[in-house]
C-alpha positions in Angstrom: 0.0 0.0 0.0 1.3 3.4 -1.0 -0.3 6.5 0.5 0.1 10.2 0.3 -0.7 12.0 3.6 -1.3 15.7 4.1 -1.3 17.6 7.4 -2.5 21.2 7.8 -4.1 21.2 11.2 -2.0 24.1 12.7 1.0 26.1 11.6 3.0 23.5 9.6 2.2 22.4 6.0 3.3 18.8 5.6 3.1 16.0 3.2 4.6 12.5 3.2 4.5 9.3 1.1 4.3 6.1 3.2 4.6 2.5 2.0 3.3 -0.5 3.9 4.4 -3.9 2.8 2.8 -6.1 5.5 -0.5 -5.8 7.5 1.5 -5.8 10.7 4.9 -4.3 11.6 6.5 -1.0 10.6 6.0 0.8 7.4 8.5 2.9 5.3 8.4 6.7 5.1 9.6 7.4 1.6 9.4 11.2 1.9 8.5 13.7 4.6 8.3 17.4 3.7 7.4 20.1 6.2 7.1 23.8 5.7 6.8 25.8 8.9 5.2 29.2 9.5 7.3 30.7 12.4 8.0 33.9 10.5 4.3 34.5 9.7 3.2 34.2 13.3 6.2 35.5 15.3 4.9 39.1 15.4 1.7 38.0 17.1 3.2 35.7 19.7 1.1 32.7 18.6 -0.7 31.1 15.7 -3.3 33.3 13.9 -5.8 30.9 12.3 -6.5 33.0 9.3 -2.9 33.6 8.5 -2.2 29.9 9.0 -4.9 28.9 6.5 -3.6 31.4 3.8 -0.1 30.1 4.3 -1.3 26.5 3.8 -3.0 27.5 0.5 0.2 29.1 -0.7 2.5 26.3 0.3 0.6 23.1 -0.1 1.0 22.5 -3.9 4.8 22.8 -3.6 5.0 20.7 -0.5 3.0 17.9 -2.1 5.0 18.0 -5.3 8.2 17.8 -3.4 7.0 14.9 -1.3 6.0 12.9 -4.5 9.3 13.8 -6.2 11.4 12.9 -3.1 9.6 9.5 -2.9 10.1 8.9 -6.7 6.4 8.3 -7.0 3.8 9.6 -9.5 0.3 10.5 -8.4 -1.1 7.7 -10.5 1.0 5.1 -8.5 -0.7 5.9 -5.2 -3.2 3.5 -3.6 -4.9 6.3 -1.7 -4.7 9.9 -0.4 -5.2 10.9 3.2 -5.5 14.1 5.1 -5.8 15.1 8.8 -9.5 16.0 9.1 -9.3 17.4 12.7 -9.2 18.3 15.4 -7.2 21.4 14.5 -7.7 25.0 13.2 -10.7 24.7 11.0 -9.4 26.9 8.2 -6.2 24.9 7.9 -8.1 21.6 8.1 -10.4 22.6 5.2 -7.3 23.5 3.0 -5.7 20.1 3.5 -8.9 18.0 3.2 -10.0 19.9 0.1 -6.6 19.5 -1.6 -6.4 15.8 -0.7 -9.9 15.1 -2.0 -9.0 16.9 -5.3 -5.9 14.8 -5.7 -7.7 11.6 -4.9 -10.4 12.5 -7.5 -7.8 13.3 -10.1 -5.9 10.0 -9.5 -9.2 8.0 -9.2 -8.0 6.8 -5.8 -9.8 6.5 -2.4 -9.6 9.4 0.1 -9.4 9.0 3.8 -9.9 11.7 6.5 -7.7 10.8 9.5 -8.3 11.9 13.1 -5.3 14.0 14.1 -5.1 12.5 17.6 -5.7 9.0 16.4 -2.7 9.5 14.0 -0.5 10.4 17.0 -1.8 7.3 18.7 -0.9 4.9 15.9 2.3 6.4 14.4 4.5 4.3 16.7 3.2 1.3 14.8 4.3 2.8 11.5 7.7 3.9 12.7 8.6 1.2 15.2 6.1 -1.7 14.7 5.0 -1.4 18.4 2.5 -4.2 19.1 -0.9 -3.6 20.9 -1.6 -2.8 23.7 0.5 0.1 24.7 0.3 3.2 26.9 0.3 6.5 25.1 1.2 9.9 26.5 -0.4 12.3 24.0 0.8 15.9 24.3 -0.3 17.7 21.2 -1.4 21.4 21.2 -4.3 21.7 23.6 -4.4 18.0 24.4 -2.6 16.1 27.2 -3.9 12.6 27.7 -2.8 9.2 28.9 -4.5 6.5 26.7 -4.5 2.8 26.6 -4.1 2.0 22.9 -5.6 -1.5 22.5 -6.2 -1.6 18.7 -7.2 0.5 15.7 -10.2 2.4 16.9 -9.9 0.9 20.4 -8.7 3.6 22.9 -9.4 4.0 26.6 -8.6 7.4 28.2 -7.0 6.8 31.5 -6.2 10.4 32.4 -6.3 13.9 30.9 -5.5 17.5 31.8 -8.1 19.3 34.0 -7.1 22.7 32.7 -4.0 23.7 30.6 -2.3 21.2 28.4 1.4 20.9 28.5 2.0 22.8 25.3 -0.4 25.6 26.4 1.5 25.9 29.7 4.9 26.2 28.0 3.5 28.8 25.5 1.8 30.9 28.2 4.9 30.9 30.4 7.0 31.9 27.4 4.6 34.8 26.7 4.5 36.1 30.2 8.3 36.1 30.3 8.5 38.0 27.0 10.1 35.1 25.1 9.6 34.6 21.4 7.3 32.3 19.4 7.1 29.3 19.5 7.2 29.3 23.3 8.1 25.7 24.2 11.5 25.6 22.5 12.3 29.1 23.9 11.6 28.0 27.4 13.7 24.9 27.0 16.6 26.9 25.5 16.6 29.4 28.3 16.3 26.7 30.9 19.6 25.3 29.8 21.5 28.2 31.5 19.1 28.6 34.4 19.1 27.4 38.1 16.3 24.9 38.4 16.5 25.0 42.2 16.1 28.7 42.6 12.2 28.8 42.6 10.2 26.2 44.5 7.3 25.8 42.2 4.5 23.4 43.0 4.1 19.9 41.4 0.3 19.7 40.9 -1.4 16.3 41.3 1.8 14.7 42.4 1.2 11.3 44.1 -2.5 11.0 43.2 -3.8 7.7 42.1 -5.8 9.0 39.1 -3.4 9.9 36.3 -4.7 13.4 35.5 -2.8 16.6 34.9 -3.3 20.1 36.2 -0.9 22.9 35.2 -2.9 26.1 35.6 -1.7 26.5 39.2 1.9 26.0 38.2 1.6 28.6 35.5 0.1 31.0 38.1 3.0 30.3 40.4 5.5 31.3 37.7 3.6 34.6 37.1 3.6 35.5 40.8 7.3 34.8 41.2 8.0 36.8 38.0 6.0 39.7 39.4 7.8 39.4 42.8 11.3 39.7 41.4 10.5 42.2 38.6 12.1 43.9 36.7 13.5 40.6 35.4 17.1 40.2 34.5 18.2 37.7 31.8 19.3 35.4 34.6 16.0 35.7 36.3 14.2 34.6 33.1 16.6 31.6 32.7 16.0 30.6 36.4 12.3 30.9 36.0 12.3 28.8 32.9 14.6 26.1 34.5 12.5 25.9 37.6 9.2 25.7 35.7 10.5 23.1 33.3 11.9 21.0 36.2 8.4 21.1 37.8 6.8 20.0 34.6 9.2 17.1 34.1 8.5 15.9 37.7 4.7 16.1 37.0 4.9 14.3 33.7 7.0 11.5 35.0 4.8 11.0 38.1 1.5 11.2 36.2 2.8 8.8 33.6 3.8 6.3 36.3 0.3 6.6 37.7 -1.0 5.9 34.2 1.1 2.8 33.9 -0.2 1.5 37.3 -3.8 2.0 36.1 -3.0 0.4 32.7 -1.6 -2.7 34.4 -4.5 -3.0 36.8 -7.1 -2.9 33.9 -5.3 -4.4 30.9 -2.1 -6.1 32.0 1.4 -5.0 31.2 1.7 -2.7 28.1 4.1 -3.5 25.3 5.6 0.0 25.5 5.3 3.6 26.6 4.7 5.8 23.5 5.1 9.6 23.7 3.6 11.6 20.8 2.9 15.2 20.0 4.9 18.4 19.9 5.8 18.4 23.6 7.5 15.0 23.0 10.3 17.0 21.4 11.2 18.6 24.8 14.6 17.1 25.7 14.2 16.9 29.6 10.8 15.4 29.3 12.0 12.8 26.9 15.0 11.9 29.1 12.7 11.6 32.2 10.4 9.2 30.4 13.2 7.2 29.0 14.5 6.9 32.6 11.1 5.8 33.7 11.1 3.2 31.0 14.5 1.9 32.2 13.3 1.8 35.8 10.2 -0.2 34.8 12.0 -2.3 32.1 9.6 -0.9 29.5 10.4 0.2 26.0 9.9 3.9 25.3 9.1 5.2 21.8 9.1 9.0 21.5 
């Protein structure tokens, strides 16, 4: 099976050609082309949906053409065309779905609309052939969830955020500290030269049996400390970022461990811990979860 996939749910225009040679096991990513929009949104401190949709319209033809060229595949050789059909920014979703439908019609191939979050849940099977069932920490945009992935279309939510998602918390802290967009990478970069022990931020929900997240109080604690020591020096900002990130890392590791305990109680031992979504790129969080996997003798796919 040879499929062209299109993703336009937020601020990146992406297309990839993927080949699957067996019903089970990993597939092969023949090409993966991503066009970011950092410059378009930087002046606003966040993603502007209307600007994102227009940028997708301008970029998508070229991104798709490059993905097909890089894969050495003609449109007529495809077995299908897929696009992320949501959740996401509705303008961008419409652009991607409309383009994918047009390509499928032109090639006389089937079209599939893919749930954005379900794609995160299943990508580990494409890249690493992870067998069912496994525990998924999904941290994408406004979503932070712990899910038992038992099969295609078979997902059980074990825990979720009660307020801010991980990505939202990073972005809001970056904005209150006057850092650039995108916020998450900026906080991580500044934390590298900061003192993580300077500010004693809370670790919300730590130790609770139910694997839920709550980050609104932590975000507020950062704001109060920033106001207390203002005007902020560069070192103050570094220390605030480092202390905030350290708190988030502790929370994520603890909540994930609680999710693993609940998973085992309900479904037995998972085959792996899978981490997916934009926040999975955060280095300290990845290292903490890999350490958790070593502690529990559990493979980690991030």
